[in-house]
C-alpha positions as CSV (number, residue, x, y, z in Angstrom):
1,M,41.6,-22.3,30.8
2,L,41.3,-19.0,32.8
3,S,40.3,-17.2,29.6
4,S,37.6,-19.7,28.9
5,I,36.2,-19.4,32.5
6,K,36.2,-15.7,32.2
7,H,34.3,-15.8,28.9
8,K,31.7,-18.1,30.4
9,V,31.2,-15.8,33.4
10,Y,30.9,-12.8,31.1
11,L,28.2,-14.5,29.1
12,L,26.4,-15.4,32.3
13,L,26.4,-11.8,33.5
14,E,26.1,-9.9,30.3
15,D,24.7,-12.2,27.6
16,P,24.8,-9.6,24.7
17,E,22.7,-11.8,22.4
18,G,20.1,-12.5,25.1
19,R,19.8,-16.2,24.1
20,A,21.6,-18.2,26.7
21,P,19.2,-20.0,29.0
22,A,21.7,-20.1,31.9
23,A,22.2,-16.3,31.6
24,R,18.4,-15.8,31.7
25,R,18.2,-17.9,34.8
26,V,21.0,-15.9,36.5
27,R,19.3,-12.6,35.5
28,L,15.9,-13.8,36.8
29,F,17.6,-14.9,40.1
30,L,19.3,-11.5,40.6
31,I,16.1,-9.6,39.8
32,C,14.1,-11.7,42.3
33,L,16.9,-11.3,44.9
34,I,16.9,-7.5,44.4
35,L,13.1,-7.3,44.8
36,A,13.2,-9.6,47.9
37,S,16.0,-7.5,49.4
38,V,14.1,-4.3,49.0
39,G,11.0,-5.9,50.4
40,A,12.9,-7.2,53.4
41,V,14.3,-3.6,54.1
42,I,10.7,-2.3,54.0
43,L,9.2,-5.1,56.2
44,E,12.1,-4.7,58.7
45,T,10.7,-1.3,59.6
46,V,7.4,-2.9,60.7
47,E,8.0,-3.7,64.4
48,D,5.3,-6.4,64.6
49,I,7.0,-8.3,61.8
50,S,10.7,-7.8,62.5
51,A,10.6,-8.2,66.3
52,S,10.5,-12.0,66.2
53,R,12.3,-12.4,63.0
54,R,15.4,-10.2,63.3
55,H,17.7,-13.2,63.0
56,W,16.2,-14.3,59.7
57,F,16.4,-10.7,58.4
58,R,20.1,-10.6,59.3
59,M,20.8,-13.9,57.6
60,F,18.9,-12.9,54.5
61,E,20.8,-9.6,54.4
62,L,24.1,-11.4,54.7
63,F,23.1,-13.7,51.8
64,C,22.2,-10.7,49.7
65,V,25.4,-8.8,50.4
66,M,27.5,-11.8,49.7
67,T,25.7,-12.5,46.4
68,F,25.9,-8.9,45.2
69,T,29.6,-8.7,46.3
70,L,30.3,-11.8,44.2
71,E,28.5,-10.3,41.3
72,Y,30.3,-7.0,41.6
73,A,33.7,-8.7,41.8
74,A,32.9,-10.9,38.8
75,R,31.9,-8.0,36.7
76,V,35.2,-6.2,37.5
77,W,37.1,-9.4,36.8
78,V,35.7,-10.2,33.4
79,C,36.6,-6.8,31.9
80,S,40.4,-7.3,32.6
81,D,41.0,-7.7,28.8
82,C,40.4,-4.0,28.4
83,G,43.4,-3.1,30.5
84,L,43.7,-1.2,33.7
85,K,42.3,2.1,32.2
86,G,39.3,0.2,30.8
87,R,38.7,-1.6,34.0
88,L,38.7,1.7,36.0
89,R,36.4,3.3,33.5
90,H,34.1,0.3,33.8
91,M,34.1,0.6,37.6
92,L,33.2,4.3,37.4
93,S,30.3,3.7,35.1
94,P,26.8,4.5,36.5
95,L,25.6,0.9,36.7
96,M,28.8,-0.3,38.5
97,L,28.5,2.6,40.9
98,V,25.0,1.5,41.7
99,D,26.3,-2.0,42.3
100,L,28.9,-0.7,44.6
101,L,26.3,1.5,46.4
102,A,24.2,-1.6,47.0
103,I,26.9,-3.3,49.1
104,L,28.6,-0.3,50.8
105,P,26.1,0.0,53.6
106,F,27.1,-3.4,54.9
107,Y,30.9,-2.9,54.7
108,L,31.3,0.8,55.8
109,P,30.3,0.2,59.5
110,L,32.9,-2.6,59.6
111,L,35.7,-0.3,58.4
112,L,34.7,3.1,59.9
113,P,33.6,4.0,63.5
114,A,30.1,5.4,63.3
115,D,27.3,6.6,65.6
116,L,23.8,5.3,65.6
117,I,22.3,8.0,63.3
118,F,25.0,7.2,60.7
119,L,24.2,3.5,60.9
120,R,20.5,4.1,60.5
121,A,21.2,6.2,57.4
122,L,23.4,3.5,55.9
123,R,20.7,0.9,56.5
124,L,18.2,3.1,54.7
125,M,20.7,3.3,51.8
126,R,20.1,-0.4,51.2
127,L,16.9,0.7,49.3
128,A,19.3,1.9,46.6
129,R,19.5,-1.8,45.5
130,V,16.3,-1.2,43.6
131,L,18.4,0.9,41.2
132,K,20.2,-2.4,40.2
133,L,17.1,-3.3,38.3
134,G,18.2,-0.8,35.7
135,R,20.9,-3.3,34.7
136,Y,18.4,-6.0,33.9
137,S,15.7,-3.9,32.2
138,D,16.5,-2.8,28.7
139,A,13.9,0.0,28.9
140,I,15.4,1.4,32.1
141,R,18.9,1.1,30.7
142,I,18.0,2.9,27.5
143,F,16.3,5.7,29.6
144,F,19.5,6.3,31.6
145,Q,21.6,6.3,28.4
146,V,19.3,8.9,26.8
147,V,19.5,11.0,29.9
148,R,23.3,10.8,29.8
149,M,23.3,11.7,26.0
150,K,21.1,14.8,26.7
151,K,22.6,15.8,30.1
152,E,23.8,19.2,28.8
153,Q,20.4,20.2,27.4
154,L,18.6,18.9,30.5
155,A,21.0,20.9,32.7
156,V,20.2,24.0,30.8
157,A,16.4,23.4,31.1
158,W,16.6,22.8,34.9
159,F,18.8,25.9,35.2
160,M,16.2,28.0,33.5
161,L,13.6,26.5,35.8
162,A,15.7,27.4,38.8
163,I,16.0,31.0,37.5
164,L,12.2,31.1,37.0
165,L,11.7,29.8,40.6
166,V,13.8,32.6,42.0
167,I,12.1,35.3,40.0
168,A,8.6,34.0,40.8
169,S,9.3,33.8,44.5
170,S,10.9,37.2,44.6
171,L,8.0,38.9,42.7
172,M,5.4,37.1,44.8
173,Y,7.2,38.1,48.0
174,Y,7.0,41.8,47.1
175,C,3.3,41.5,46.1
176,E,2.0,39.5,49.1
177,H,4.4,40.2,52.0
178,T,2.4,43.2,53.4
179,V,-0.9,41.3,53.1
180,Q,0.3,37.9,54.3
181,P,3.4,38.4,56.4
182,A,3.2,34.8,57.8
183,A,2.8,32.9,54.5
184,F,5.2,35.1,52.6
185,A,7.6,36.1,55.4
186,S,10.7,36.1,53.1
187,I,11.8,35.1,49.6
188,P,12.7,31.6,50.8
189,H,9.2,31.2,52.3
190,A,7.8,32.3,49.0
191,M,9.8,29.7,47.2
192,W,7.6,27.0,48.7
193,W,4.6,28.6,47.0
194,A,6.6,29.0,43.7
195,V,7.5,25.3,43.7
196,I,4.0,24.0,44.2
197,T,2.7,26.4,41.6
198,L,5.4,25.7,39.0
199,T,4.8,22.0,39.4
200,T,1.0,22.6,39.2
201,V,0.5,20.7,42.5
202,G,-1.2,23.6,44.3
203,Y,-1.7,22.4,47.9
204,G,-3.7,25.5,48.8
205,D,-1.8,26.2,52.0
206,A,-0.4,29.4,50.5
207,Y,-2.0,31.5,47.8
208,P,-2.1,35.2,46.7
209,L,-4.8,37.5,47.9
210,T,-4.0,40.7,46.0
211,L,-5.0,41.3,42.4
212,M,-1.4,41.7,41.3
213,G,-0.4,38.6,43.1
214,R,-3.2,36.6,41.5
215,L,-2.3,37.8,38.0
216,L,1.3,37.0,38.6
217,A,0.3,33.5,39.9
218,A,-1.6,32.8,36.7
219,V,1.3,33.7,34.5
220,I,3.7,31.7,36.6
221,A,1.4,28.6,36.5
222,M,1.3,28.8,32.7
223,L,5.1,29.2,32.5
224,G,5.5,26.2,34.8
225,I,3.5,24.0,32.4
226,G,5.7,25.1,29.5
227,M,9.0,24.7,31.4
228,F,8.2,21.1,32.3
229,A,7.4,20.4,28.7
230,I,10.9,21.3,27.6
231,P,12.7,18.3,29.3
232,A,10.0,16.0,27.9
233,G,10.8,17.3,24.4
234,I,14.5,16.9,25.0
235,L,14.1,13.3,26.1
236,S,11.8,12.5,23.1
237,A,14.5,13.8,20.8
238,G,17.1,11.7,22.7
239,F,15.1,8.5,22.2
240,V,14.9,9.1,18.5
241,E,18.6,9.8,18.3
242,Y,19.3,6.7,20.4
243,G,17.4,4.6,18.0
244,Q,19.3,6.0,15.0
245,T,22.7,5.3,16.6
246,S,22.0,2.0,18.3
247,R,23.6,-0.1,15.6
248,L,27.0,1.7,16.0
249,R,26.6,1.5,19.8
250,D,26.4,-2.3,19.6
251,L,29.9,-2.3,18.2
252,I,31.4,-0.6,21.2
253,C,32.9,-2.5,24.2
254,P,30.6,-2.2,27.2
255,H,33.6,-2.1,29.6
256,C,36.2,0.2,28.2
257,G,34.1,2.1,25.7
258,K,36.4,1.5,22.7
259,R,35.1,0.6,19.3
260,H,35.8,-2.9,18.0
261,S,38.4,-3.2,15.2
262,D,35.9,-4.4,12.7
263,A,33.4,-1.6,13.4
264,P,32.9,0.9,10.6
265,D,34.0,4.4,11.1
266,P,30.8,6.6,11.5
267,D,32.6,9.4,9.7
268,E,33.0,7.3,6.7
269,E,29.3,6.4,6.4
């Protein structure tokens, strides 16, 4: 009896085949609730709207927290067949951590003494609920899986970008400091110019005046375009690789990460 109920709850929350009408209704309800919750957090900051409706905002927030808490507990409960290790691994997965982050701002002030600034920061964290949409959108979920697959290559690309940022700001400081001591007062001050140049934003609040500085700025701007193209190439390759391995991934338990017994060994293919 308990196993049957657990299986039904699993199908309502996960629905691997995507064909159950009840699961689609649950998914649509949760998506609408997430969007409404984020909208309520935004509208609550408008004093003219929230001043006379604070009670309704609190009641709606309580309803959202209770619903998301029930969803989180149900997702932890239905993966018990994977054992304690599998359940812990499931609870530490990115999507489950996002689900936990969506409800923590409500419970932390009840458990820990906090000052007003900390409470305001926690209330702002409620906007993290928008990340829960990644669970209900295949496109967003695939994107995060590709990022996780290519995290080492992406880390190297961003590390190289950080090195380029330090080099660019250091060179620009030595070229422009004597001419513009206010705009390029130090290397950290020059990092602001390097960031807006490498990202090709170019606000115009700081720019080189010397000939050497302008030549250096042109080279850095061109390098910035190339550096941001590298992560795009890595992600493109990741999407291709994801498509090639999606069939084997469907044979892996979404909770504990183990392959099903009837799954073919990829080394044998």
